PyMOL CGO cylinders between C-alpha atoms (Angstrom):
from pymol import cmd
from pymol.cgo import CYLINDER

trace = [
    CYLINDER, 0.68, 19.33, 75.46, 0.55, 22.97, 76.47, 0.3, 1, 1, 1, 1, 1, 1,
    CYLINDER, 0.55, 22.97, 76.47, 2.36, 21.80, 79.88, 0.3, 1, 1, 1, 1, 1, 1,
    CYLINDER, 2.36, 21.80, 79.88, 5.29, 20.40, 78.03, 0.3, 1, 1, 1, 1, 1, 1,
    CYLINDER, 5.29, 20.40, 78.03, 5.42, 23.60, 75.92, 0.3, 1, 1, 1, 1, 1, 1,
    CYLINDER, 5.42, 23.60, 75.92, 5.44, 25.66, 79.09, 0.3, 1, 1, 1, 1, 1, 1,
    CYLINDER, 5.44, 25.66, 79.09, 8.21, 23.83, 80.84, 0.3, 1, 1, 1, 1, 1, 1,
    CYLINDER, 8.21, 23.83, 80.84, 10.54, 23.95, 77.31, 0.3, 1, 1, 1, 1, 1, 1,
    CYLINDER, 10.54, 23.95, 77.31, 9.96, 27.72, 77.17, 0.3, 1, 1, 1, 1, 1, 1,
    CYLINDER, 9.96, 27.72, 77.17, 10.81, 28.48, 80.49, 0.3, 1, 1, 1, 1, 1, 1,
    CYLINDER, 10.81, 28.48, 80.49, 14.08, 26.49, 79.89, 0.3, 1, 1, 1, 1, 1, 1,
    CYLINDER, 14.08, 26.49, 79.89, 14.85, 28.38, 76.79, 0.3, 1, 1, 1, 1, 1, 1,
    CYLINDER, 14.85, 28.38, 76.79, 14.22, 31.57, 78.74, 0.3, 1, 1, 1, 1, 1, 1,
    CYLINDER, 14.22, 31.57, 78.74, 16.74, 30.57, 81.40, 0.3, 1, 1, 1, 1, 1, 1,
    CYLINDER, 16.74, 30.57, 81.40, 19.37, 29.59, 78.89, 0.3, 1, 1, 1, 1, 1, 1,
    CYLINDER, 19.37, 29.59, 78.89, 18.85, 33.09, 77.29, 0.3, 1, 1, 1, 1, 1, 1,
    CYLINDER, 18.85, 33.09, 77.29, 19.03, 34.88, 80.50, 0.3, 1, 1, 1, 1, 1, 1,
    CYLINDER, 19.03, 34.88, 80.50, 22.25, 33.01, 81.37, 0.3, 1, 1, 1, 1, 1, 1,
    CYLINDER, 22.25, 33.01, 81.37, 23.87, 33.78, 78.01, 0.3, 1, 1, 1, 1, 1, 1,
    CYLINDER, 23.87, 33.78, 78.01, 23.16, 37.65, 78.43, 0.3, 1, 1, 1, 1, 1, 1,
    CYLINDER, 23.16, 37.65, 78.43, 24.58, 37.58, 81.91, 0.3, 1, 1, 1, 1, 1, 1,
    CYLINDER, 24.58, 37.58, 81.91, 27.54, 35.55, 80.64, 0.3, 1, 1, 1, 1, 1, 1,
    CYLINDER, 27.54, 35.55, 80.64, 28.10, 38.06, 77.70, 0.3, 1, 1, 1, 1, 1, 1,
    CYLINDER, 28.10, 38.06, 77.70, 27.82, 41.06, 80.08, 0.3, 1, 1, 1, 1, 1, 1,
    CYLINDER, 27.82, 41.06, 80.08, 30.24, 39.51, 82.47, 0.3, 1, 1, 1, 1, 1, 1,
    CYLINDER, 30.24, 39.51, 82.47, 32.71, 38.87, 79.61, 0.3, 1, 1, 1, 1, 1, 1,
    CYLINDER, 32.71, 38.87, 79.61, 32.44, 42.38, 78.21, 0.3, 1, 1, 1, 1, 1, 1,
    CYLINDER, 32.44, 42.38, 78.21, 32.93, 44.00, 81.66, 0.3, 1, 1, 1, 1, 1, 1,
    CYLINDER, 32.93, 44.00, 81.66, 35.93, 41.94, 82.26, 0.3, 1, 1, 1, 1, 1, 1,
    CYLINDER, 35.93, 41.94, 82.26, 37.48, 42.58, 78.94, 0.3, 1, 1, 1, 1, 1, 1,
    CYLINDER, 37.48, 42.58, 78.94, 36.97, 46.46, 79.32, 0.3, 1, 1, 1, 1, 1, 1,
    CYLINDER, 36.97, 46.46, 79.32, 38.52, 46.20, 82.67, 0.3, 1, 1, 1, 1, 1, 1,
    CYLINDER, 38.52, 46.20, 82.67, 41.58, 44.27, 81.37, 0.3, 1, 1, 1, 1, 1, 1,
    CYLINDER, 41.58, 44.27, 81.37, 42.00, 46.64, 78.56, 0.3, 1, 1, 1, 1, 1, 1,
    CYLINDER, 42.00, 46.64, 78.56, 41.78, 49.80, 80.82, 0.3, 1, 1, 1, 1, 1, 1,
    CYLINDER, 41.78, 49.80, 80.82, 44.26, 47.98, 83.33, 0.3, 1, 1, 1, 1, 1, 1,
    CYLINDER, 44.26, 47.98, 83.33, 46.64, 47.53, 80.38, 0.3, 1, 1, 1, 1, 1, 1,
    CYLINDER, 46.64, 47.53, 80.38, 46.34, 51.03, 79.12, 0.3, 1, 1, 1, 1, 1, 1,
    CYLINDER, 46.34, 51.03, 79.12, 47.19, 52.15, 82.82, 0.3, 1, 1, 1, 1, 1, 1,
    CYLINDER, 47.19, 52.15, 82.82, 50.15, 49.97, 82.78, 0.3, 1, 1, 1, 1, 1, 1,
    CYLINDER, 50.15, 49.97, 82.78, 51.44, 51.02, 79.45, 0.3, 1, 1, 1, 1, 1, 1,
    CYLINDER, 51.44, 51.02, 79.45, 51.01, 54.85, 80.74, 0.3, 1, 1, 1, 1, 1, 1,
    CYLINDER, 51.01, 54.85, 80.74, 52.72, 53.98, 84.14, 0.3, 1, 1, 1, 1, 1, 1,
    CYLINDER, 52.72, 53.98, 84.14, 55.69, 52.68, 82.11, 0.3, 1, 1, 1, 1, 1, 1,
    CYLINDER, 55.69, 52.68, 82.11, 55.72, 55.65, 79.85, 0.3, 1, 1, 1, 1, 1, 1,
    CYLINDER, 55.72, 55.65, 79.85, 55.91, 57.98, 82.66, 0.3, 1, 1, 1, 1, 1, 1,
    CYLINDER, 55.91, 57.98, 82.66, 58.45, 55.85, 84.37, 0.3, 1, 1, 1, 1, 1, 1,
    CYLINDER, 58.45, 55.85, 84.37, 60.93, 55.98, 81.44, 0.3, 1, 1, 1, 1, 1, 1,
    CYLINDER, 60.93, 55.98, 81.44, 60.30, 59.83, 81.22, 0.3, 1, 1, 1, 1, 1, 1,
    CYLINDER, 60.30, 59.83, 81.22, 61.25, 60.38, 84.91, 0.3, 1, 1, 1, 1, 1, 1,
    CYLINDER, 61.25, 60.38, 84.91, 64.09, 58.07, 84.52, 0.3, 1, 1, 1, 1, 1, 1,
    CYLINDER, 64.09, 58.07, 84.52, 65.61, 60.04, 81.86, 0.3, 1, 1, 1, 1, 1, 1,
    CYLINDER, 65.61, 60.04, 81.86, 64.85, 63.22, 83.46, 0.3, 1, 1, 1, 1, 1, 1,
    CYLINDER, 64.85, 63.22, 83.46, 66.56, 62.01, 86.71, 0.3, 1, 1, 1, 1, 1, 1,
    CYLINDER, 66.56, 62.01, 86.71, 69.52, 60.80, 84.81, 0.3, 1, 1, 1, 1, 1, 1,
    CYLINDER, 69.52, 60.80, 84.81, 69.93, 63.98, 82.57, 0.3, 1, 1, 1, 1, 1, 1,
    CYLINDER, 69.93, 63.98, 82.57, 69.60, 66.18, 85.82, 0.3, 1, 1, 1, 1, 1, 1,
    CYLINDER, 69.60, 66.18, 85.82, 72.00, 64.02, 87.66, 0.3, 1, 1, 1, 1, 1, 1,
    CYLINDER, 72.00, 64.02, 87.66, 74.59, 64.60, 84.87, 0.3, 1, 1, 1, 1, 1, 1,
    CYLINDER, 74.59, 64.60, 84.87, 74.03, 68.29, 84.70, 0.3, 1, 1, 1, 1, 1, 1,
    CYLINDER, 74.03, 68.29, 84.70, 74.53, 68.86, 88.58, 0.3, 1, 1, 1, 1, 1, 1,
    CYLINDER, 74.53, 68.86, 88.58, 77.80, 66.66, 88.49, 0.3, 1, 1, 1, 1, 1, 1,
    CYLINDER, 77.80, 66.66, 88.49, 79.14, 68.78, 85.99, 0.3, 1, 1, 1, 1, 1, 1,
    CYLINDER, 79.14, 68.78, 85.99, 78.53, 72.28, 87.72, 0.3, 1, 1, 1, 1, 1, 1,
    CYLINDER, 78.53, 72.28, 87.72, 81.60, 73.95, 89.24, 0.3, 1, 1, 1, 1, 1, 1,
    CYLINDER, 81.60, 73.95, 89.24, 82.45, 73.71, 92.79, 0.3, 1, 1, 1, 1, 1, 1,
    CYLINDER, 82.45, 73.71, 92.79, 81.00, 77.14, 93.84, 0.3, 1, 1, 1, 1, 1, 1,
    CYLINDER, 81.00, 77.14, 93.84, 77.70, 76.58, 91.99, 0.3, 1, 1, 1, 1, 1, 1,
    CYLINDER, 77.70, 76.58, 91.99, 74.50, 75.99, 94.09, 0.3, 1, 1, 1, 1, 1, 1,
    CYLINDER, 74.50, 75.99, 94.09, 73.78, 72.27, 93.24, 0.3, 1, 1, 1, 1, 1, 1,
    CYLINDER, 73.78, 72.27, 93.24, 70.32, 72.16, 94.62, 0.3, 1, 1, 1, 1, 1, 1,
    CYLINDER, 70.32, 72.16, 94.62, 68.89, 75.27, 93.24, 0.3, 1, 1, 1, 1, 1, 1,
    CYLINDER, 68.89, 75.27, 93.24, 70.31, 74.95, 89.77, 0.3, 1, 1, 1, 1, 1, 1,
    CYLINDER, 70.31, 74.95, 89.77, 69.84, 71.14, 89.53, 0.3, 1, 1, 1, 1, 1, 1,
    CYLINDER, 69.84, 71.14, 89.53, 66.38, 71.64, 90.59, 0.3, 1, 1, 1, 1, 1, 1,
    CYLINDER, 66.38, 71.64, 90.59, 65.87, 74.29, 88.00, 0.3, 1, 1, 1, 1, 1, 1,
    CYLINDER, 65.87, 74.29, 88.00, 67.10, 72.25, 85.22, 0.3, 1, 1, 1, 1, 1, 1,
    CYLINDER, 67.10, 72.25, 85.22, 65.13, 69.01, 86.50, 0.3, 1, 1, 1, 1, 1, 1,
    CYLINDER, 65.13, 69.01, 86.50, 61.83, 71.17, 86.50, 0.3, 1, 1, 1, 1, 1, 1,
    CYLINDER, 61.83, 71.17, 86.50, 62.41, 72.69, 82.95, 0.3, 1, 1, 1, 1, 1, 1,
    CYLINDER, 62.41, 72.69, 82.95, 63.03, 69.26, 81.78, 0.3, 1, 1, 1, 1, 1, 1,
    CYLINDER, 63.03, 69.26, 81.78, 59.75, 68.06, 83.36, 0.3, 1, 1, 1, 1, 1, 1,
    CYLINDER, 59.75, 68.06, 83.36, 57.84, 70.88, 81.54, 0.3, 1, 1, 1, 1, 1, 1,
    CYLINDER, 57.84, 70.88, 81.54, 59.51, 70.16, 78.23, 0.3, 1, 1, 1, 1, 1, 1,
    CYLINDER, 59.51, 70.16, 78.23, 58.82, 66.28, 78.39, 0.3, 1, 1, 1, 1, 1, 1,
    CYLINDER, 58.82, 66.28, 78.39, 54.92, 67.34, 79.04, 0.3, 1, 1, 1, 1, 1, 1,
    CYLINDER, 54.92, 67.34, 79.04, 54.77, 66.31, 82.63, 0.3, 1, 1, 1, 1, 1, 1,
    CYLINDER, 54.77, 66.31, 82.63, 53.03, 68.46, 85.36, 0.3, 1, 1, 1, 1, 1, 1,
    CYLINDER, 53.03, 68.46, 85.36, 55.72, 70.47, 87.20, 0.3, 1, 1, 1, 1, 1, 1,
    CYLINDER, 55.72, 70.47, 87.20, 53.24, 71.33, 90.15, 0.3, 1, 1, 1, 1, 1, 1,
    CYLINDER, 53.24, 71.33, 90.15, 53.47, 68.34, 91.98, 0.3, 1, 1, 1, 1, 1, 1,
    CYLINDER, 53.47, 68.34, 91.98, 57.02, 67.53, 91.56, 0.3, 1, 1, 1, 1, 1, 1,
    CYLINDER, 57.02, 67.53, 91.56, 59.62, 66.79, 94.33, 0.3, 1, 1, 1, 1, 1, 1,
    CYLINDER, 59.62, 66.79, 94.33, 63.36, 67.07, 93.54, 0.3, 1, 1, 1, 1, 1, 1,
    CYLINDER, 63.36, 67.07, 93.54, 66.13, 66.16, 95.94, 0.3, 1, 1, 1, 1, 1, 1,
    CYLINDER, 66.13, 66.16, 95.94, 69.82, 66.61, 94.91, 0.3, 1, 1, 1, 1, 1, 1,
    CYLINDER, 69.82, 66.61, 94.91, 72.74, 65.52, 97.28, 0.3, 1, 1, 1, 1, 1, 1,
    CYLINDER, 72.74, 65.52, 97.28, 76.09, 64.71, 97.17, 0.3, 1, 1, 1, 1, 1, 1,
    CYLINDER, 76.09, 64.71, 97.17, 77.57, 61.38, 97.99, 0.3, 1, 1, 1, 1, 1, 1,
    CYLINDER, 77.57, 61.38, 97.99, 80.64, 59.06, 97.64, 0.3, 1, 1, 1, 1, 1, 1,
    CYLINDER, 80.64, 59.06, 97.64, 80.34, 56.02, 95.49, 0.3, 1, 1, 1, 1, 1, 1,
    CYLINDER, 80.34, 56.02, 95.49, 83.66, 53.95, 95.59, 0.3, 1, 1, 1, 1, 1, 1,
    CYLINDER, 83.66, 53.95, 95.59, 85.75, 56.77, 96.75, 0.3, 1, 1, 1, 1, 1, 1,
    CYLINDER, 85.75, 56.77, 96.75, 84.53, 59.14, 93.95, 0.3, 1, 1, 1, 1, 1, 1,
    CYLINDER, 84.53, 59.14, 93.95, 82.37, 62.30, 94.57, 0.3, 1, 1, 1, 1, 1, 1,
    CYLINDER, 82.37, 62.30, 94.57, 79.05, 61.90, 92.96, 0.3, 1, 1, 1, 1, 1, 1,
    CYLINDER, 79.05, 61.90, 92.96, 75.70, 63.50, 92.89, 0.3, 1, 1, 1, 1, 1, 1,
    CYLINDER, 75.70, 63.50, 92.89, 72.26, 61.69, 93.54, 0.3, 1, 1, 1, 1, 1, 1,
    CYLINDER, 72.26, 61.69, 93.54, 69.10, 63.06, 92.01, 0.3, 1, 1, 1, 1, 1, 1,
    CYLINDER, 69.10, 63.06, 92.01, 65.62, 61.84, 93.40, 0.3, 1, 1, 1, 1, 1, 1,
    CYLINDER, 65.62, 61.84, 93.40, 62.75, 62.94, 91.38, 0.3, 1, 1, 1, 1, 1, 1,
    CYLINDER, 62.75, 62.94, 91.38, 59.06, 61.95, 92.38, 0.3, 1, 1, 1, 1, 1, 1,
    CYLINDER, 59.06, 61.95, 92.38, 56.07, 63.33, 90.46, 0.3, 1, 1, 1, 1, 1, 1,
    CYLINDER, 56.07, 63.33, 90.46, 52.53, 63.03, 91.95, 0.3, 1, 1, 1, 1, 1, 1,
    CYLINDER, 52.53, 63.03, 91.95, 49.15, 62.87, 90.50, 0.3, 1, 1, 1, 1, 1, 1,
    CYLINDER, 49.15, 62.87, 90.50, 50.10, 61.73, 86.86, 0.3, 1, 1, 1, 1, 1, 1,
    CYLINDER, 50.10, 61.73, 86.86, 46.72, 61.22, 85.15, 0.3, 1, 1, 1, 1, 1, 1,
    CYLINDER, 46.72, 61.22, 85.15, 45.76, 57.65, 84.12, 0.3, 1, 1, 1, 1, 1, 1,
    CYLINDER, 45.76, 57.65, 84.12, 42.89, 56.47, 81.89, 0.3, 1, 1, 1, 1, 1, 1,
    CYLINDER, 42.89, 56.47, 81.89, 39.75, 55.69, 83.52, 0.3, 1, 1, 1, 1, 1, 1,
    CYLINDER, 39.75, 55.69, 83.52, 36.94, 53.93, 81.57, 0.3, 1, 1, 1, 1, 1, 1,
    CYLINDER, 36.94, 53.93, 81.57, 33.56, 53.16, 82.40, 0.3, 1, 1, 1, 1, 1, 1,
    CYLINDER, 33.56, 53.16, 82.40, 34.36, 50.95, 85.53, 0.3, 1, 1, 1, 1, 1, 1,
    CYLINDER, 34.36, 50.95, 85.53, 36.12, 54.08, 87.15, 0.3, 1, 1, 1, 1, 1, 1,
    CYLINDER, 36.12, 54.08, 87.15, 35.41, 52.73, 90.51, 0.3, 1, 1, 1, 1, 1, 1,
    CYLINDER, 35.41, 52.73, 90.51, 37.77, 49.87, 90.01, 0.3, 1, 1, 1, 1, 1, 1,
    CYLINDER, 37.77, 49.87, 90.01, 40.92, 51.84, 88.73, 0.3, 1, 1, 1, 1, 1, 1,
    CYLINDER, 40.92, 51.84, 88.73, 43.02, 54.68, 90.33, 0.3, 1, 1, 1, 1, 1, 1,
    CYLINDER, 43.02, 54.68, 90.33, 42.58, 57.97, 88.53, 0.3, 1, 1, 1, 1, 1, 1,
    CYLINDER, 42.58, 57.97, 88.53, 46.15, 59.05, 89.12, 0.3, 1, 1, 1, 1, 1, 1,
    CYLINDER, 46.15, 59.05, 89.12, 49.65, 57.71, 90.21, 0.3, 1, 1, 1, 1, 1, 1,
    CYLINDER, 49.65, 57.71, 90.21, 52.72, 58.83, 91.65, 0.3, 1, 1, 1, 1, 1, 1,
    CYLINDER, 52.72, 58.83, 91.65, 55.91, 57.59, 90.35, 0.3, 1, 1, 1, 1, 1, 1,
    CYLINDER, 55.91, 57.59, 90.35, 59.60, 58.44, 90.95, 0.3, 1, 1, 1, 1, 1, 1,
    CYLINDER, 59.60, 58.44, 90.95, 63.06, 57.40, 90.30, 0.3, 1, 1, 1, 1, 1, 1,
    CYLINDER, 63.06, 57.40, 90.30, 66.59, 58.07, 91.26, 0.3, 1, 1, 1, 1, 1, 1,
    CYLINDER, 66.59, 58.07, 91.26, 69.90, 58.55, 89.22, 0.3, 1, 1, 1, 1, 1, 1,
    CYLINDER, 69.90, 58.55, 89.22, 73.65, 58.85, 90.41, 0.3, 1, 1, 1, 1, 1, 1,
    CYLINDER, 73.65, 58.85, 90.41, 76.22, 60.56, 88.11, 0.3, 1, 1, 1, 1, 1, 1,
    CYLINDER, 76.22, 60.56, 88.11, 80.02, 60.79, 89.23, 0.3, 1, 1, 1, 1, 1, 1,
    CYLINDER, 80.02, 60.79, 89.23, 81.52, 64.10, 89.45, 0.3, 1, 1, 1, 1, 1, 1,
    CYLINDER, 81.52, 64.10, 89.45, 84.06, 64.42, 86.76, 0.3, 1, 1, 1, 1, 1, 1,
    CYLINDER, 84.06, 64.42, 86.76, 87.55, 65.87, 87.99, 0.3, 1, 1, 1, 1, 1, 1,
    CYLINDER, 87.55, 65.87, 87.99, 87.56, 68.58, 85.69, 0.3, 1, 1, 1, 1, 1, 1,
    CYLINDER, 87.56, 68.58, 85.69, 90.29, 71.29, 85.94, 0.3, 1, 1, 1, 1, 1, 1,
    CYLINDER, 90.29, 71.29, 85.94, 89.11, 74.23, 88.11, 0.3, 1, 1, 1, 1, 1, 1,
    CYLINDER, 89.11, 74.23, 88.11, 91.88, 76.36, 86.79, 0.3, 1, 1, 1, 1, 1, 1,
    CYLINDER, 91.88, 76.36, 86.79, 94.99, 76.29, 84.34, 0.3, 1, 1, 1, 1, 1, 1,
    CYLINDER, 94.99, 76.29, 84.34, 98.49, 77.27, 85.54, 0.3, 1, 1, 1, 1, 1, 1,
    CYLINDER, 98.49, 77.27, 85.54, 100.52, 79.02, 82.65, 0.3, 1, 1, 1, 1, 1, 1,
    CYLINDER, 100.52, 79.02, 82.65, 104.10, 78.09, 82.68, 0.3, 1, 1, 1, 1, 1, 1,
    CYLINDER, 104.10, 78.09, 82.68, 106.63, 79.91, 80.61, 0.3, 1, 1, 1, 1, 1, 1,
    CYLINDER, 106.63, 79.91, 80.61, 110.27, 80.42, 81.61, 0.3, 1, 1, 1, 1, 1, 1,
    CYLINDER, 110.27, 80.42, 81.61, 111.35, 81.89, 78.49, 0.3, 1, 1, 1, 1, 1, 1,
    CYLINDER, 111.35, 81.89, 78.49, 109.58, 84.60, 76.79, 0.3, 1, 1, 1, 1, 1, 1,
    CYLINDER, 109.58, 84.60, 76.79, 111.09, 83.57, 73.28, 0.3, 1, 1, 1, 1, 1, 1,
    CYLINDER, 111.09, 83.57, 73.28, 109.48, 80.13, 73.61, 0.3, 1, 1, 1, 1, 1, 1,
    CYLINDER, 109.48, 80.13, 73.61, 105.70, 79.10, 73.91, 0.3, 1, 1, 1, 1, 1, 1,
    CYLINDER, 105.70, 79.10, 73.91, 104.45, 78.35, 77.20, 0.3, 1, 1, 1, 1, 1, 1,
    CYLINDER, 104.45, 78.35, 77.20, 102.27, 75.50, 78.66, 0.3, 1, 1, 1, 1, 1, 1,
    CYLINDER, 102.27, 75.50, 78.66, 98.78, 75.33, 80.30, 0.3, 1, 1, 1, 1, 1, 1,
    CYLINDER, 98.78, 75.33, 80.30, 98.63, 72.80, 82.98, 0.3, 1, 1, 1, 1, 1, 1,
    CYLINDER, 98.63, 72.80, 82.98, 95.33, 71.81, 84.39, 0.3, 1, 1, 1, 1, 1, 1,
    CYLINDER, 95.33, 71.81, 84.39, 94.87, 72.11, 88.07, 0.3, 1, 1, 1, 1, 1, 1,
    CYLINDER, 94.87, 72.11, 88.07, 92.52, 69.33, 89.31, 0.3, 1, 1, 1, 1, 1, 1,
    CYLINDER, 92.52, 69.33, 89.31, 93.37, 69.69, 93.06, 0.3, 1, 1, 1, 1, 1, 1,
    CYLINDER, 93.37, 69.69, 93.06, 93.69, 73.29, 94.43, 0.3, 1, 1, 1, 1, 1, 1,
    CYLINDER, 93.69, 73.29, 94.43, 96.87, 73.54, 96.36, 0.3, 1, 1, 1, 1, 1, 1,
    CYLINDER, 96.87, 73.54, 96.36, 96.87, 75.00, 100.07, 0.3, 1, 1, 1, 1, 1, 1,
    CYLINDER, 96.87, 75.00, 100.07, 96.00, 78.69, 100.00, 0.3, 1, 1, 1, 1, 1, 1,
    CYLINDER, 96.00, 78.69, 100.00, 94.50, 78.34, 96.36, 0.3, 1, 1, 1, 1, 1, 1,
    CYLINDER, 94.50, 78.34, 96.36, 96.05, 78.41, 92.77, 0.3, 1, 1, 1, 1, 1, 1,
    CYLINDER, 96.05, 78.41, 92.77, 97.18, 82.12, 93.20, 0.3, 1, 1, 1, 1, 1, 1,
    CYLINDER, 97.18, 82.12, 93.20, 99.47, 81.36, 96.15, 0.3, 1, 1, 1, 1, 1, 1,
    CYLINDER, 99.47, 81.36, 96.15, 101.69, 79.28, 93.73, 0.3, 1, 1, 1, 1, 1, 1,
    CYLINDER, 101.69, 79.28, 93.73, 103.03, 82.66, 92.36, 0.3, 1, 1, 1, 1, 1, 1,
    CYLINDER, 103.03, 82.66, 92.36, 102.37, 81.63, 88.70, 0.3, 1, 1, 1, 1, 1, 1,
    CYLINDER, 102.37, 81.63, 88.70, 99.80, 83.36, 86.19, 0.3, 1, 1, 1, 1, 1, 1,
    CYLINDER, 99.80, 83.36, 86.19, 96.53, 81.54, 86.55, 0.3, 1, 1, 1, 1, 1, 1,
    CYLINDER, 96.53, 81.54, 86.55, 93.96, 81.24, 83.76, 0.3, 1, 1, 1, 1, 1, 1,
    CYLINDER, 93.96, 81.24, 83.76, 90.43, 80.48, 85.14, 0.3, 1, 1, 1, 1, 1, 1,
    CYLINDER, 90.43, 80.48, 85.14, 87.76, 79.16, 82.43, 0.3, 1, 1, 1, 1, 1, 1,
]
cmd.load_cgo(trace, "trace")
């Protein structure tokens, strides 16, 4: 009788050990899955912010006047947006270049942010501590007037301001008409 009881007790102990190991594996897998899900959500959150910053910066750079330094002003604007949106500016790389899209002059802004922090749970060896993300946006430059020409042939009548989108050869001042530059 004691031998039979001994065998049964060993089987119960083995089942208990298997149960404990199974529960431990399940808990570990669930914690790792939740950490991965949180990191995915944080990465999507960062990506949305970077896309917004890139689009706003491209729009800003596209609206600058012809004489303005797009790289310097656009980069400064993008960095201020990055800082305002709570992202680290120190590891940012911003490139602004002019290009032609379907014959229209355009501005392309490429932003990359490195070492964005991620959640790292107890299994920190499995998941990265940070991520590098970037985005690119293109904005078409609007053909805004660079100057206005004042036309008034008769001093008793009101005159007209005509926008000058394309500068004539030699500049607007070579036309011999009064010019208003905004």
